[in-house]
C-alpha positions as CSV (number, residue, x, y, z in Angstrom):
1,X,21.9,-9.0,44.9
2,X,20.2,-8.1,41.6
3,X,17.9,-11.1,41.8
4,X,16.9,-10.2,45.4
5,X,16.0,-6.7,44.3
6,X,13.9,-8.0,41.4
7,X,12.1,-10.4,43.7
8,X,11.2,-7.6,46.0
9,X,9.8,-5.6,43.1
10,X,7.8,-8.5,41.7
11,X,6.0,-9.1,45.0
12,X,3.8,-6.0,44.5
13,X,1.6,-5.4,41.4
14,X,2.3,-1.6,41.7
15,X,6.0,-2.2,41.5
16,X,5.6,-4.6,38.6
17,X,3.8,-1.9,36.7
18,X,6.4,0.7,37.6
19,X,9.3,-1.3,36.1
20,X,7.5,-2.9,33.2
21,X,9.6,-2.5,30.0
22,X,6.9,-2.9,27.4
23,X,3.2,-2.0,27.4
24,X,0.5,-2.4,24.9
25,X,-1.2,0.8,23.8
26,X,-4.5,1.3,22.0
27,X,-2.8,3.5,19.4
28,X,-0.8,0.5,18.2
29,X,-3.9,-1.5,17.2
30,X,-5.3,-1.9,13.7
31,X,-8.6,-3.7,13.1
32,X,-9.0,-5.7,9.9
33,X,-12.4,-5.7,8.1
34,X,-13.8,-7.8,5.2
35,X,-16.3,-5.8,3.1
36,X,-18.6,-7.4,0.6
37,X,-21.1,-6.1,-2.0
38,X,-24.9,-6.0,-1.2
39,X,-26.9,-4.6,1.7
40,X,-27.8,-5.7,5.2
41,X,-25.1,-8.4,5.2
42,X,-23.3,-9.5,8.3
43,X,-22.0,-13.0,7.5
44,X,-20.1,-14.7,10.3
45,X,-16.9,-16.6,9.4
46,X,-17.2,-20.0,10.9
47,X,-13.4,-20.5,11.3
48,X,-13.0,-17.1,13.0
49,X,-15.6,-16.8,15.8
50,X,-16.7,-13.2,16.3
51,X,-15.5,-12.0,12.9
52,X,-17.8,-11.4,9.9
53,X,-18.0,-10.2,6.4
54,X,-19.9,-6.9,6.2
55,X,-21.7,-5.0,3.5
56,X,-21.1,-1.3,3.4
57,X,-24.1,-0.3,5.5
58,X,-23.4,-2.8,8.3
59,X,-19.6,-2.1,8.0
60,X,-20.1,1.5,8.9
61,X,-21.9,0.5,12.1
62,X,-19.2,-1.9,13.1
63,X,-16.4,0.5,12.3
64,X,-18.2,3.1,14.5
65,X,-18.1,0.6,17.4
66,X,-14.4,0.0,16.9
67,X,-13.7,3.8,16.7
68,X,-15.7,4.3,19.8
69,X,-13.5,1.8,21.6
70,X,-10.5,4.0,21.0
71,X,-8.9,2.0,18.1
72,X,-7.9,4.6,15.5
73,X,-6.9,2.5,12.5
74,X,-8.5,-0.1,10.3
75,X,-7.4,-2.3,7.4
76,X,-9.8,-3.1,4.6
77,X,-10.1,-6.3,2.6
78,X,-12.4,-6.5,-0.4
79,X,-14.5,-9.6,-1.2
80,X,-16.1,-8.9,-4.6
81,X,-19.0,-10.9,-6.0
82,X,-17.4,-11.1,-9.4
83,X,-13.9,-12.4,-10.2
84,X,-12.0,-12.9,-13.4
85,X,-8.6,-14.0,-14.6
86,X,-7.3,-10.5,-15.0
87,X,-8.5,-9.2,-11.6
88,X,-10.3,-6.3,-13.3
89,X,-12.4,-5.6,-10.2
90,X,-9.2,-4.9,-8.2
91,X,-8.7,-1.4,-9.7
92,X,-12.4,-0.5,-10.4
93,X,-13.0,3.0,-9.0
94,X,-16.5,1.9,-8.2
95,X,-15.4,-1.3,-6.6
96,X,-16.3,-2.3,-3.1
97,X,-13.1,-1.1,-1.4
98,X,-13.0,2.4,-3.0
99,X,-16.7,2.7,-2.0
100,X,-15.9,1.7,1.5
101,X,-12.9,4.0,1.8
102,X,-15.0,7.0,0.7
103,X,-17.9,6.2,3.0
104,X,-15.7,5.5,6.0
105,X,-13.7,8.7,5.5
106,X,-16.8,10.7,5.2
107,X,-18.4,9.2,8.3
108,X,-15.2,9.0,10.4
109,X,-12.8,11.6,9.1
110,X,-10.3,11.1,11.9
111,X,-10.0,7.4,11.5
112,X,-6.8,6.1,9.8
113,X,-8.0,3.9,6.9
114,X,-5.6,1.4,5.3
115,X,-6.3,-0.8,2.4
116,X,-5.0,-4.2,1.4
117,X,-3.5,-4.3,-2.1
118,X,-3.5,-7.8,-3.5
119,X,-5.3,-9.7,-6.3
120,X,-6.2,-13.0,-4.7
121,X,-9.8,-12.0,-3.8
122,X,-10.3,-10.6,-7.3
123,X,-9.0,-13.5,-9.5
124,X,-11.0,-16.5,-10.4
125,X,-8.0,-18.7,-9.7
126,X,-7.3,-17.3,-6.2
127,X,-3.6,-16.4,-6.7
128,X,-2.1,-13.1,-5.6
129,X,-0.8,-12.4,-9.1
130,X,-2.0,-13.0,-12.7
131,X,-1.5,-16.4,-14.2
132,X,-0.2,-17.3,-17.6
133,X,-0.9,-20.8,-19.0
134,X,2.3,-22.8,-19.6
135,X,1.9,-25.9,-21.7
136,X,-0.2,-28.5,-19.9
137,X,0.2,-27.0,-16.5
138,X,-2.3,-25.0,-14.6
139,X,-0.2,-21.9,-15.2
140,X,2.6,-19.8,-13.7
141,X,2.4,-16.5,-11.9
142,X,3.6,-13.6,-14.1
143,X,5.2,-11.0,-11.9
144,X,5.5,-7.9,-14.0
145,X,2.0,-7.9,-15.4
146,X,0.7,-8.4,-11.9
147,X,2.7,-5.5,-10.6
148,X,1.0,-3.2,-13.2
149,X,-2.4,-4.2,-11.9
150,X,-1.4,-3.8,-8.3
151,X,-0.1,-0.3,-9.0
152,X,-3.5,0.6,-10.6
153,X,-5.3,-0.9,-7.6
154,X,-3.3,1.2,-5.2
155,X,-4.0,4.3,-7.2
156,X,-7.8,3.6,-7.2
157,X,-7.7,3.4,-3.4
158,X,-5.7,6.6,-3.1
159,X,-8.2,8.4,-5.4
160,X,-11.0,7.2,-3.1
161,X,-9.2,8.8,-0.1
162,X,-7.3,6.0,1.6
163,X,-4.7,7.1,4.1
164,X,-2.2,4.3,3.5
165,X,-1.9,1.3,1.1
166,X,-0.7,-2.1,2.1
167,X,0.5,-4.4,-0.6
168,X,0.4,-8.0,0.6
169,X,0.9,-9.9,-2.7
170,X,4.7,-10.5,-2.5
171,X,5.4,-9.8,-6.2
172,X,8.9,-8.5,-6.8
173,X,9.1,-4.8,-7.4
174,X,5.6,-3.9,-6.5
175,X,6.5,-1.4,-3.8
176,X,8.6,0.6,-6.2
177,X,5.9,0.5,-8.9
178,X,3.2,1.5,-6.4
179,X,5.4,4.4,-5.1
180,X,6.0,5.7,-8.6
181,X,2.4,5.5,-9.6
182,X,1.2,7.3,-6.5
183,X,3.8,10.0,-6.9
184,X,3.1,10.5,-10.6
185,X,-0.6,11.0,-9.8
186,X,-0.2,13.5,-7.0
187,X,-0.4,11.1,-4.1
188,X,3.2,11.4,-2.9
189,X,1.9,11.8,0.7
190,X,0.1,8.4,0.8
191,X,2.5,6.0,2.6
192,X,3.0,2.4,1.9
193,X,3.0,-0.4,4.6
194,X,4.4,-3.3,2.7
195,X,4.1,-6.9,3.7
196,X,7.9,-7.2,3.5
197,X,8.0,-10.6,5.1
198,X,5.1,-12.9,4.4
199,X,5.9,-16.5,5.0
200,X,4.0,-19.3,3.3
201,X,2.2,-20.3,6.4
202,X,-0.2,-22.9,7.7
203,X,-1.8,-20.1,9.8
204,X,-3.6,-18.4,7.0
205,X,-6.5,-20.9,6.5
206,X,-9.3,-19.0,8.2
207,X,-8.4,-15.8,6.4
208,X,-8.9,-17.5,3.1
209,X,-12.4,-18.4,4.2
210,X,-13.0,-14.8,5.1
211,X,-11.6,-13.4,1.9
212,X,-13.0,-16.2,-0.2
213,X,-9.5,-16.5,-1.8
214,X,-8.1,-20.1,-1.6
215,X,-6.0,-20.8,-4.7
216,X,-7.8,-23.1,-7.2
217,X,-4.5,-24.9,-8.1
218,X,-1.1,-25.3,-6.5
219,X,-0.1,-23.1,-3.6
220,X,1.6,-19.8,-3.0
221,X,5.1,-21.0,-2.2
222,X,6.5,-19.6,-5.5
223,X,6.0,-16.0,-4.2
224,X,5.5,-16.3,-0.4
225,X,8.6,-17.0,1.6
226,X,10.0,-20.2,3.1
227,X,9.5,-19.9,6.9
228,X,12.9,-21.6,7.4
229,X,14.7,-18.5,5.9
230,X,15.9,-15.7,8.0
231,X,18.5,-13.9,5.8
232,X,16.0,-13.8,3.0
233,X,13.5,-12.0,5.2
234,X,16.1,-9.3,5.9
235,X,16.9,-9.0,2.2
236,X,13.2,-8.6,1.4
237,X,12.7,-6.0,4.1
238,X,15.8,-4.0,2.9
239,X,14.5,-4.2,-0.7
240,X,11.1,-2.9,0.1
241,X,12.7,-0.1,2.2
242,X,14.9,0.8,-0.9
243,X,11.8,0.9,-3.1
244,X,10.0,3.3,-0.8
245,X,8.1,1.4,1.8
246,X,7.4,3.5,4.9
247,X,6.4,0.7,7.2
248,X,7.4,-3.0,7.0
249,X,4.9,-5.7,7.9
250,X,5.8,-9.2,9.2
251,X,3.3,-12.1,8.8
252,X,2.6,-14.3,10.6
253,X,3.6,-12.5,13.8
254,X,3.7,-15.2,16.5
255,X,6.2,-17.5,14.7
256,X,8.3,-14.5,13.4
257,X,9.3,-12.6,16.5
258,X,13.0,-13.0,15.7
259,X,12.3,-11.5,12.2
260,X,10.4,-8.5,13.7
261,X,13.4,-7.9,16.1
262,X,16.0,-8.1,13.4
263,X,14.0,-6.0,10.9
264,X,13.6,-3.3,13.4
265,X,17.3,-3.3,14.3
266,X,18.5,-3.5,10.7
267,X,16.1,-1.0,9.0
268,X,15.1,1.5,11.7
269,X,11.7,1.7,10.0
270,X,8.4,1.2,11.9
271,X,7.5,-2.5,12.0
272,X,4.0,-3.9,11.8
273,X,3.1,-7.4,13.0
274,X,0.0,-9.2,11.7
275,X,-1.6,-11.4,14.3
276,X,-3.0,-13.6,11.7
277,X,-6.3,-15.6,11.4
278,X,-4.8,-18.9,12.4
279,X,-3.3,-17.4,15.6
280,X,-6.7,-15.9,16.3
281,X,-8.6,-19.2,15.6
282,X,-6.4,-21.4,17.7
283,X,-6.7,-19.2,20.8
284,X,-10.5,-18.9,20.3
285,X,-10.8,-22.7,20.0
286,X,-8.7,-23.3,23.1
287,X,-10.6,-20.6,25.1
288,X,-14.0,-22.2,24.1
289,X,-12.7,-25.5,25.5
290,X,-11.7,-23.8,28.7
291,X,-8.0,-24.7,28.1
292,X,-6.8,-21.1,28.5
293,X,-7.9,-17.7,29.4
294,X,-8.5,-15.8,26.2
295,X,-7.8,-12.3,27.5
296,X,-4.6,-13.3,29.2
297,X,-3.3,-15.3,26.2
298,X,-4.1,-12.5,23.8
299,X,-2.4,-9.8,25.8
300,X,0.6,-12.0,26.3
301,X,0.9,-12.7,22.6
302,X,0.6,-9.1,21.6
303,X,3.0,-7.9,24.3
304,X,5.5,-10.4,23.0
305,X,5.2,-8.8,19.5
306,X,5.7,-5.4,21.0
307,X,8.7,-6.6,23.0
308,X,10.2,-7.9,19.8
309,X,10.0,-4.5,18.2
310,X,6.6,-4.2,16.5
311,X,5.0,-0.7,16.8
312,X,1.9,-1.6,14.9
313,X,-0.3,-4.6,15.7
314,X,-2.9,-5.8,13.1
315,X,-5.2,-8.0,15.1
316,X,-8.8,-9.3,15.0
317,X,-8.9,-8.6,18.7
318,X,-8.3,-4.9,18.3
319,X,-11.7,-3.8,19.8
320,X,-11.5,-6.4,22.6
321,X,-7.9,-5.4,23.5
322,X,-8.9,-1.7,23.5
323,X,-11.6,-2.5,26.0
324,X,-9.4,-4.8,28.1
325,X,-6.7,-2.1,28.4
326,X,-9.3,0.3,29.9
327,X,-10.3,-2.2,32.6
């Protein structure tokens, strides 16, 4: 009898909407932006059709369009022109991200501005932490020294007026260090959205084009997680929660729906899902070939993330989705 009842309800779109268990909402969406130094720059990213790097002046125009669509949150990634081994530009108060934060908050005071906290775009070797030479090898990632720089980077963003910091580096103990540094400097009300679960994934390639941050040697498997591991993901999430994270991020989202669900159930914290660059690029490519309907595929993907338990969706389609939801 139950199946008969469901069939009756499925026959009419009005009934389907009435009993729908999960719906996408504009308030869930976070739009990522890549900001570069200079003026008048809008540089398309070949592997991410429709996405560009922006200088501060063009960024403000684009952010305005996103805000007008109804999206209330953005996530900033800095792409500096100068890099060095110690990532000194990462915590420069006059760096491109602090400048962008201040300008955006002045122009759009109601917009929720988040900032990525990671060293990969600021190091000349492209790794998310500092590197120490080790014999004849290219070097090893030094965790504790990296954490010190990350904490200074988060503080610089808070001083510029950011609403929330989002460490994505995957160094051990960085959430606790950032929390302590913010609290000690009077920014105890600035929350942390940690990339608690960040798998070493093949879906990050286009992002590295956008952030100009491919590693110059080796890979990131020594600090990003093995995608085969589930229990480790829960431990990482619980550890970040214990260190003071307010929101836990899972990345990549589409291949981690089970982790999103389990983290939500285990921690009770708000869960963010990053609909990453590779997920974006593959749908764009298939849509350009006419192999699938982009709008339908995107809405289905994002709904699945919401169904799994994600309350926050970081997606390059944020503006498009906001417009689609109003149709």
